[in-house]
C-alpha positions as CSV (number, residue, x, y, z in Angstrom):
1,X,-41.0,27.1,-10.0
2,X,-39.4,25.0,-7.2
3,X,-37.7,21.9,-8.3
4,X,-38.2,18.9,-6.0
5,X,-35.0,17.4,-4.5
6,X,-34.5,13.7,-5.1
7,X,-34.8,11.5,-2.0
8,X,-31.7,10.4,-0.3
9,X,-32.1,6.7,-1.3
10,X,-32.5,7.7,-5.0
11,X,-29.0,9.3,-5.0
12,X,-26.0,7.4,-6.2
13,X,-23.2,6.1,-4.1
14,X,-20.1,7.9,-5.1
15,X,-16.8,5.9,-5.5
16,X,-13.8,8.2,-5.7
17,X,-10.9,6.6,-7.6
18,X,-10.9,4.1,-10.5
19,X,-8.0,2.0,-9.4
20,X,-8.3,-1.7,-8.7
21,X,-10.2,-1.3,-5.3
22,X,-12.4,1.6,-6.6
23,X,-13.4,-0.4,-9.6
24,X,-14.0,-3.5,-7.4
25,X,-16.4,-1.4,-5.4
26,X,-18.1,-0.4,-8.7
27,X,-18.4,-4.1,-9.7
28,X,-20.0,-5.0,-6.4
29,X,-22.4,-2.0,-6.7
30,X,-23.4,-3.1,-10.2
31,X,-23.9,-6.6,-9.0
32,X,-26.3,-5.4,-6.4
33,X,-28.1,-3.0,-8.7
34,X,-27.1,0.0,-6.6
35,X,-27.0,3.4,-8.4
36,X,-23.4,4.7,-8.4
37,X,-20.9,7.0,-10.0
38,X,-17.1,6.5,-10.2
39,X,-15.1,9.7,-10.2
40,X,-11.5,9.3,-11.5
41,X,-9.1,12.3,-11.3
42,X,-7.0,11.0,-14.2
43,X,-7.7,10.6,-17.9
44,X,-8.2,6.9,-17.6
45,X,-8.8,4.1,-15.1
46,X,-5.7,3.1,-13.3
47,X,-4.1,6.5,-13.7
48,X,-2.1,6.3,-10.5
49,X,-1.0,2.7,-11.3
50,X,0.4,4.0,-14.7
51,X,2.9,6.1,-12.7
52,X,4.7,2.9,-11.7
53,X,3.6,0.8,-14.6
54,X,7.1,-0.5,-15.2
55,X,7.2,-2.2,-11.8
56,X,6.5,-5.8,-11.3
57,X,4.3,-6.9,-8.4
58,X,5.0,-9.4,-5.7
59,X,1.7,-11.1,-5.9
60,X,0.7,-13.3,-8.9
61,X,-2.4,-12.6,-10.9
62,X,-4.6,-14.9,-8.9
63,X,-4.4,-12.3,-6.0
64,X,-4.8,-9.3,-8.2
65,X,-8.3,-9.8,-9.6
66,X,-11.4,-9.1,-7.5
67,X,-13.8,-12.1,-7.6
68,X,-16.9,-10.1,-8.5
69,X,-15.0,-8.2,-11.1
70,X,-13.9,-11.5,-12.6
71,X,-17.5,-12.7,-12.7
72,X,-18.6,-9.5,-14.6
73,X,-15.7,-9.7,-17.1
74,X,-16.1,-13.4,-17.8
75,X,-19.6,-12.7,-19.0
76,X,-18.1,-10.7,-21.8
77,X,-15.6,-13.5,-22.7
78,X,-12.6,-12.0,-20.9
79,X,-9.9,-14.4,-20.0
80,X,-7.7,-13.9,-17.0
81,X,-3.9,-14.0,-17.5
82,X,-1.9,-16.9,-16.1
83,X,-2.8,-17.0,-12.4
84,X,0.8,-17.7,-11.3
85,X,2.5,-15.1,-13.4
86,X,3.6,-11.7,-11.9
87,X,2.0,-8.7,-13.5
88,X,3.5,-5.2,-13.8
89,X,1.5,-2.2,-13.1
90,X,1.0,-1.6,-16.8
91,X,-0.2,-5.3,-17.2
92,X,-2.9,-4.7,-14.5
93,X,-4.1,-1.6,-16.3
94,X,-4.0,-3.0,-19.9
95,X,-5.2,-6.5,-19.2
96,X,-7.6,-6.0,-16.4
97,X,-8.6,-2.5,-15.3
98,X,-9.3,-1.1,-18.8
99,X,-11.6,-4.1,-19.5
100,X,-13.4,-3.6,-16.2
101,X,-13.8,0.1,-16.7
102,X,-15.2,-0.5,-20.1
103,X,-17.7,-3.1,-18.9
104,X,-21.3,-2.1,-19.9
105,X,-22.4,-2.2,-16.2
106,X,-19.6,0.3,-15.2
107,X,-18.6,2.4,-18.2
108,X,-21.8,4.6,-18.2
109,X,-21.2,5.5,-14.6
110,X,-17.5,6.3,-14.9
111,X,-16.4,10.0,-15.1
112,X,-12.8,10.7,-16.0
113,X,-10.8,13.9,-15.4
114,X,-13.1,14.5,-12.5
115,X,-10.9,15.2,-9.4
116,X,-12.8,15.6,-6.2
117,X,-11.5,18.5,-4.1
118,X,-14.0,18.8,-1.2
119,X,-16.7,16.6,0.4
120,X,-19.3,17.8,2.9
121,X,-23.0,17.4,3.8
122,X,-25.5,19.5,1.8
123,X,-26.7,22.4,3.9
124,X,-24.8,21.7,7.1
125,X,-21.2,21.9,8.3
126,X,-19.1,19.6,10.3
127,X,-20.3,21.0,13.6
128,X,-24.0,20.2,13.3
129,X,-25.0,16.8,14.7
130,X,-28.8,16.7,14.6
131,X,-30.2,14.9,11.5
132,X,-26.8,14.7,9.9
133,X,-27.4,11.4,8.2
134,X,-30.5,12.8,6.5
135,X,-28.5,15.3,4.5
136,X,-26.8,14.0,1.3
137,X,-23.1,14.2,0.7
138,X,-22.1,17.1,-1.5
139,X,-18.9,16.5,-3.6
140,X,-17.2,19.4,-5.2
141,X,-15.2,18.7,-8.3
142,X,-12.2,20.7,-9.5
143,X,-14.2,22.2,-12.4
144,X,-16.9,23.5,-10.0
145,X,-19.4,20.7,-10.5
146,X,-21.4,19.8,-7.5
147,X,-22.6,16.2,-7.1
148,X,-25.0,14.8,-4.5
149,X,-24.6,11.2,-3.1
150,X,-26.2,9.1,-0.4
151,X,-22.8,7.5,0.5
152,X,-19.2,7.9,-0.4
153,X,-16.4,5.3,-0.8
154,X,-13.0,6.9,-0.9
155,X,-10.6,4.7,-2.8
156,X,-8.1,7.4,-3.9
157,X,-5.0,5.7,-2.6
158,X,-1.8,7.5,-1.5
159,X,0.4,7.5,-4.6
160,X,0.2,11.2,-5.2
161,X,1.1,12.2,-1.6
162,X,4.6,10.7,-1.0
163,X,6.3,11.3,2.3
164,X,9.0,14.0,2.1
165,X,12.8,13.7,2.3
166,X,13.0,15.1,5.8
167,X,13.6,12.5,8.5
168,X,11.1,14.2,10.9
169,X,8.2,13.7,8.5
170,X,8.3,17.4,7.4
171,X,9.9,18.5,4.1
172,X,13.6,19.1,4.6
173,X,14.6,22.7,4.5
174,X,15.1,23.6,0.8
175,X,13.4,20.4,-0.4
176,X,10.9,22.2,-2.6
177,X,13.5,24.5,-4.1
178,X,15.6,21.4,-5.0
179,X,12.7,19.6,-6.7
180,X,14.5,19.3,-10.1
181,X,17.0,17.0,-8.4
182,X,14.4,14.9,-6.6
183,X,12.1,12.1,-7.8
184,X,9.6,10.4,-5.5
185,X,8.4,6.8,-5.6
186,X,9.9,4.4,-8.1
187,X,11.2,6.2,-11.2
188,X,11.7,4.1,-14.4
189,X,15.5,4.1,-14.0
190,X,16.0,1.5,-16.8
191,X,13.5,3.0,-19.2
192,X,12.0,6.4,-19.7
193,X,14.1,8.0,-16.9
194,X,17.4,6.4,-17.7
195,X,19.1,9.5,-19.1
196,X,18.4,11.3,-15.9
197,X,20.5,8.9,-13.9
198,X,23.0,7.4,-16.3
199,X,26.6,8.4,-15.5
200,X,25.4,10.4,-12.5
201,X,26.0,10.3,-8.8
202,X,22.6,9.2,-7.4
203,X,21.4,8.9,-3.8
204,X,18.4,6.6,-2.9
205,X,16.8,7.4,0.4
206,X,14.6,4.7,2.1
207,X,14.7,1.2,3.5
208,X,11.6,-0.5,1.9
209,X,11.2,-2.5,-1.2
210,X,10.7,0.7,-3.3
211,X,14.1,1.8,-2.3
212,X,15.6,-1.7,-3.0
213,X,14.0,-1.7,-6.3
214,X,15.6,1.6,-7.3
215,X,19.0,0.6,-6.0
216,X,19.1,-2.6,-7.9
217,X,17.9,-0.9,-11.1
218,X,20.6,1.7,-10.7
219,X,23.2,-1.0,-10.3
220,X,21.9,-2.5,-13.6
221,X,22.2,0.9,-15.2
222,X,25.7,1.2,-13.9
223,X,26.7,-1.9,-15.9
224,X,25.8,0.0,-19.0
225,X,27.1,3.3,-17.8
226,X,30.1,2.6,-15.5
227,X,30.4,6.2,-14.4
228,X,27.1,5.9,-12.5
229,X,27.6,6.1,-8.7
230,X,25.0,4.5,-6.4
231,X,24.6,5.6,-2.8
232,X,22.0,4.2,-0.5
233,X,20.9,6.0,2.6
234,X,18.9,4.3,5.4
235,X,17.5,6.1,8.4
236,X,18.2,3.0,10.5
237,X,21.6,1.5,11.3
238,X,20.5,-2.1,11.0
239,X,19.9,-4.1,7.8
240,X,17.6,-6.8,8.9
241,X,14.5,-4.9,7.7
242,X,16.2,-4.6,4.3
243,X,17.0,-8.2,3.8
244,X,13.6,-9.5,5.0
245,X,12.8,-13.2,4.8
246,X,14.8,-14.0,1.7
247,X,14.3,-17.7,0.9
248,X,11.8,-18.1,3.8
249,X,9.4,-15.6,2.2
250,X,6.2,-17.1,1.0
251,X,6.3,-14.8,-2.0
252,X,9.4,-15.8,-3.8
253,X,9.8,-12.5,-5.8
254,X,9.8,-10.5,-2.6
255,X,12.3,-12.8,-0.9
256,X,14.6,-12.7,-3.9
257,X,14.6,-8.9,-3.7
258,X,16.0,-9.0,-0.2
259,X,18.6,-11.5,-1.2
260,X,19.7,-9.4,-4.1
261,X,19.9,-6.3,-1.8
262,X,22.2,-8.2,0.6
263,X,24.4,-9.4,-2.3
264,X,24.7,-5.9,-3.7
265,X,25.7,-4.5,-0.3
266,X,28.2,-7.3,0.4
267,X,29.7,-6.9,-3.1
268,X,30.7,-3.3,-2.5
269,X,29.1,-2.1,-5.7
270,X,27.3,0.7,-3.9
271,X,28.0,3.1,-1.0
272,X,25.8,2.5,2.1
273,X,25.0,5.2,4.5
274,X,23.3,3.8,7.6
275,X,22.0,5.7,9.4
276,X,21.7,9.0,7.6
277,X,18.9,11.4,8.4
278,X,18.4,14.4,6.2
279,X,17.1,17.8,7.4
280,X,18.4,20.3,4.9
281,X,18.9,20.4,1.1
282,X,20.9,22.9,-0.9
283,X,20.9,23.0,-4.7
284,X,23.6,24.7,-6.8
285,X,23.7,24.2,-10.5
286,X,23.6,20.6,-11.6
287,X,24.2,19.2,-8.1
288,X,22.4,19.1,-4.7
289,X,23.9,18.9,-1.2
290,X,22.1,17.1,1.6
291,X,22.9,18.0,5.2
292,X,21.9,15.8,8.2
293,X,23.3,13.4,10.7
294,X,25.2,10.1,10.5
295,X,24.7,8.7,14.0
296,X,25.8,11.5,16.3
297,X,27.8,13.4,13.8
298,X,26.9,16.2,11.3
299,X,27.2,14.9,7.7
300,X,26.9,16.4,4.2
301,X,26.7,14.7,0.9
302,X,26.8,16.1,-2.7
303,X,25.0,14.2,-5.5
304,X,23.4,14.9,-8.9
305,X,20.0,13.2,-8.3
306,X,18.0,11.9,-5.3
307,X,15.3,9.2,-5.4
308,X,13.1,9.6,-2.4
309,X,11.5,6.3,-1.5
310,X,10.3,7.1,2.0
311,X,6.7,5.8,1.7
312,X,3.4,7.6,1.3
313,X,0.6,9.2,3.3
314,X,-3.1,9.8,2.8
315,X,-4.4,13.1,1.4
316,X,-7.0,14.2,4.0
317,X,-7.5,17.7,2.8
318,X,-10.7,17.0,0.8
319,X,-12.2,15.3,3.9
320,X,-11.9,18.3,6.2
321,X,-15.7,18.8,6.5
322,X,-16.3,15.2,7.4
323,X,-16.3,13.6,10.8
324,X,-13.4,11.2,10.8
325,X,-11.9,8.7,13.3
326,X,-8.2,8.3,12.5
327,X,-5.3,6.6,14.3
328,X,-3.2,9.4,15.7
329,X,0.0,8.1,14.4
330,X,-0.8,6.3,11.2
331,X,-3.7,8.4,10.0
332,X,-5.4,5.0,9.2
333,X,-8.9,4.3,10.1
334,X,-8.9,4.1,13.9
335,X,-10.0,0.5,14.2
336,X,-7.2,-0.6,12.0
337,X,-4.5,1.3,13.7
338,X,-3.8,-1.2,16.5
339,X,-3.8,-4.1,14.0
340,X,-1.2,-2.6,11.6
341,X,1.0,-0.4,13.8
342,X,4.6,-1.2,12.8
343,X,5.8,0.1,16.1
344,X,4.3,-2.8,18.0
345,X,3.5,-5.6,15.6
346,X,6.6,-7.6,15.0
347,X,4.5,-10.8,14.9
348,X,0.9,-11.6,14.2
349,X,-1.7,-11.1,11.5
350,X,-3.9,-8.5,10.1
351,X,-7.2,-10.3,9.7
352,X,-9.5,-9.6,6.8
353,X,-11.8,-6.8,7.8
354,X,-14.9,-5.0,6.6
355,X,-17.2,-2.1,7.0
356,X,-17.2,-2.1,10.8
357,X,-13.4,-1.5,11.0
358,X,-13.6,1.0,8.1
359,X,-16.5,3.0,9.5
360,X,-16.1,6.7,10.5
361,X,-18.3,8.8,12.7
362,X,-19.6,10.3,9.4
363,X,-22.6,7.9,8.5
364,X,-22.2,6.5,5.0
365,X,-18.6,7.4,4.5
366,X,-15.9,4.8,4.1
367,X,-12.2,4.8,3.1
368,X,-11.1,1.6,1.4
369,X,-7.9,0.5,-0.2
370,X,-4.4,1.7,0.5
371,X,-5.7,5.0,1.9
372,X,-7.5,3.1,4.7
373,X,-4.1,2.0,6.0
374,X,-2.9,5.6,6.2
375,X,0.9,5.7,6.5
376,X,1.3,2.0,7.2
377,X,3.3,0.3,4.4
378,X,1.6,-3.0,4.7
379,X,-1.5,-2.9,2.5
380,X,-1.9,-5.0,-0.6
381,X,-4.7,-5.4,-3.1
382,X,-6.5,-8.6,-2.0
383,X,-7.4,-6.9,1.3
384,X,-8.9,-4.0,-0.6
385,X,-11.2,-6.3,-2.6
386,X,-12.5,-7.8,0.7
387,X,-13.0,-4.2,2.1
388,X,-15.0,-3.2,-1.0
389,X,-17.2,-6.3,-0.9
390,X,-18.1,-5.8,2.7
391,X,-18.7,-2.0,2.5
392,X,-21.0,-2.4,-0.6
393,X,-22.9,-5.2,1.0
394,X,-23.5,-3.0,4.1
395,X,-24.6,0.0,1.9
396,X,-27.0,-2.3,0.1
397,X,-28.5,-3.4,3.4
398,X,-27.2,-7.0,3.3
399,X,-25.7,-7.1,6.8
400,X,-25.2,-10.9,6.8
401,X,-22.9,-10.6,3.7
402,X,-21.3,-7.4,5.1
403,X,-20.3,-9.2,8.3
404,X,-19.1,-12.4,6.6
405,X,-15.4,-13.0,5.9
406,X,-15.0,-14.1,2.3
407,X,-11.2,-13.8,2.0
408,X,-9.9,-17.3,2.3
409,X,-6.1,-17.4,2.7
410,X,-4.0,-20.5,2.0
411,X,-1.7,-22.0,4.6
412,X,1.9,-20.9,4.4
413,X,3.4,-22.0,7.7
414,X,4.4,-18.5,8.5
415,X,2.8,-15.2,9.6
416,X,4.7,-12.0,9.1
417,X,5.5,-8.9,11.0
418,X,4.4,-5.6,9.7
419,X,7.9,-4.5,8.7
420,X,10.4,-6.4,6.6
421,X,13.0,-7.9,8.9
422,X,10.8,-8.0,11.9
423,X,10.5,-11.4,13.6
424,X,8.0,-13.8,12.1
425,X,6.1,-16.6,13.8
426,X,4.8,-19.9,12.5
427,X,1.3,-21.1,12.2
428,X,-0.3,-24.0,10.5
429,X,-3.8,-22.7,10.8
430,X,-5.4,-21.1,7.8
431,X,-8.2,-19.9,10.2
432,X,-5.8,-17.2,11.4
433,X,-6.2,-15.6,8.0
434,X,-2.5,-14.9,7.7
435,X,-1.9,-12.0,5.4
436,X,1.5,-13.5,4.6
437,X,-0.3,-16.0,2.4
438,X,-1.5,-13.3,0.1
439,X,1.5,-11.1,0.5
440,X,-0.6,-8.7,2.6
441,X,2.2,-8.0,4.9
442,X,6.0,-8.3,4.5
443,X,7.4,-11.5,5.8
444,X,10.6,-12.0,7.7
445,X,13.0,-14.8,8.3
446,X,11.6,-17.7,10.3
447,X,13.8,-19.0,13.1
448,X,13.6,-20.5,16.5
449,X,13.5,-17.1,18.2
450,X,10.7,-15.6,16.1
451,X,7.6,-14.8,18.1
452,X,8.3,-11.9,20.4
453,X,12.0,-12.9,20.9
454,X,13.8,-15.8,22.5
455,X,11.9,-17.9,25.2
456,X,12.6,-17.2,28.8
457,X,15.6,-19.1,30.3
458,X,14.5,-22.5,31.5
459,X,11.3,-22.5,29.5
460,X,10.5,-25.5,27.3
461,X,9.6,-23.3,24.4
462,X,11.0,-21.9,21.2
463,X,10.0,-18.3,21.7
464,X,8.1,-15.9,24.0
465,X,4.7,-16.6,22.4
466,X,5.3,-20.3,22.5
467,X,6.1,-20.1,26.2
468,X,3.0,-18.0,26.9
469,X,0.8,-20.4,25.0
470,X,2.1,-23.4,26.9
471,X,1.7,-21.6,30.2
472,X,-1.9,-21.1,29.4
473,X,-2.4,-24.9,28.9
474,X,-2.1,-24.8,25.1
475,X,0.2,-26.9,23.0
476,X,2.2,-23.9,21.9
477,X,2.2,-21.3,19.2
478,X,3.2,-23.6,16.4
479,X,6.6,-22.1,15.7
480,X,8.5,-25.4,16.3
481,X,6.2,-27.6,14.3
482,X,7.8,-27.1,11.0
483,X,10.3,-25.3,8.9
484,X,9.5,-23.0,6.0
485,X,10.5,-24.4,2.7
486,X,13.1,-22.4,0.6
487,X,11.5,-20.5,-2.1
488,X,12.5,-20.9,-5.8
489,X,15.3,-18.6,-6.8
490,X,13.9,-15.6,-8.7
491,X,15.7,-12.5,-9.7
492,X,13.2,-9.9,-11.0
493,X,14.6,-6.6,-11.9
494,X,11.7,-4.5,-10.7
495,X,9.5,-5.5,-7.9
496,X,6.9,-3.4,-6.0
497,X,6.6,-3.4,-2.2
498,X,2.9,-2.7,-2.4
499,X,0.1,-3.4,-4.8
């Protein structure tokens, strides 16, 4: 007897990943009465976030809760934490994500321990074009289960695919064999992993906030175990990206982190290698030797442990049978690449964006959250909530809502470059949707030569962009209209560069 296949519109929308952005998508789907299923690879919601649960975020609670998710939770009597306090990763899971995952409108549709390993179209491969959008998506789970869906929202993030130690983006020779000496991301140096580093000679590789976080925690560990030696390797020779905006940063916790990094370096309490690029690793017994270059010279270093804080990249393997449009350098969604490319964006904003910027040539497939930014280190959670809202509205057929911008950013007086330490420019207009206001991009110091560098000689302007604006008949770019106010002094021990 032949069993009739369900129509495409009767199939659920598959959300992959039960982190903050994936569950936000689920909340919006529930709010629009759309059939859906959430597939989480781990044993509970927020599984990836648990891996850095000890780390405190830059952004306060008011930017860490999706508005639609809040609406659902408040129906059950849930009370949000203090909106101005800074949560840890564990706080987000325990006080928010678990409640959201357990909500009656989401819990029946959540499948745990369900890693997706492949996605394609039922009955056709990647090559076939004709009638492609009439074939449902087929998701293959690790246990062999096959699931059909009318659309797919990939919110899997990047945590489990860290960048390697090698400076060229490839694993350093011997990196895999030396795995017992290496830890990626932000290990709990002051907690569960303390015994691994106490009294040891430890190298931290990386120049972002994850690296700063580990360096500062190791220095705190050194106070308890004076035999601990801390070495910090940067691939660049300059330190401006490390220090960032300090007191000019609109997020005080992030600014304080840069200040503490500068103070640690100036105090001589750690050894700084800048630049040092690694291309080979050799392990022998309890130690590991790293070979590379310091400037123009060959250089080798022997340590006990290495913390690799070199960023993350998207896992694209499961998407091989889908038609994707990716930025060639960042592996971000193509339309976002030019907005977030750290090679060219030292000043400007990443505007809130929705389904159009996130769309791929594969109809009905969207990547949201951190994975949508590929290798760019500038994504934070509030952007993902707006992505999820727009994509779900589009899939539900509400094009007006899908095209509307609902992320309102407060004025900060500054907009940030896409890398810490890059020049920042000033703006007094909230209509520019400055991501700096939400901590969506790292801020840098605000000074008179911020936007694009110093103004041309003889120009009545404070910077390049100011000169260009005035030449076009405008009043200027706004850089000289005010000064950023110093942020309150905060010295958190553990602060995350991305949420």
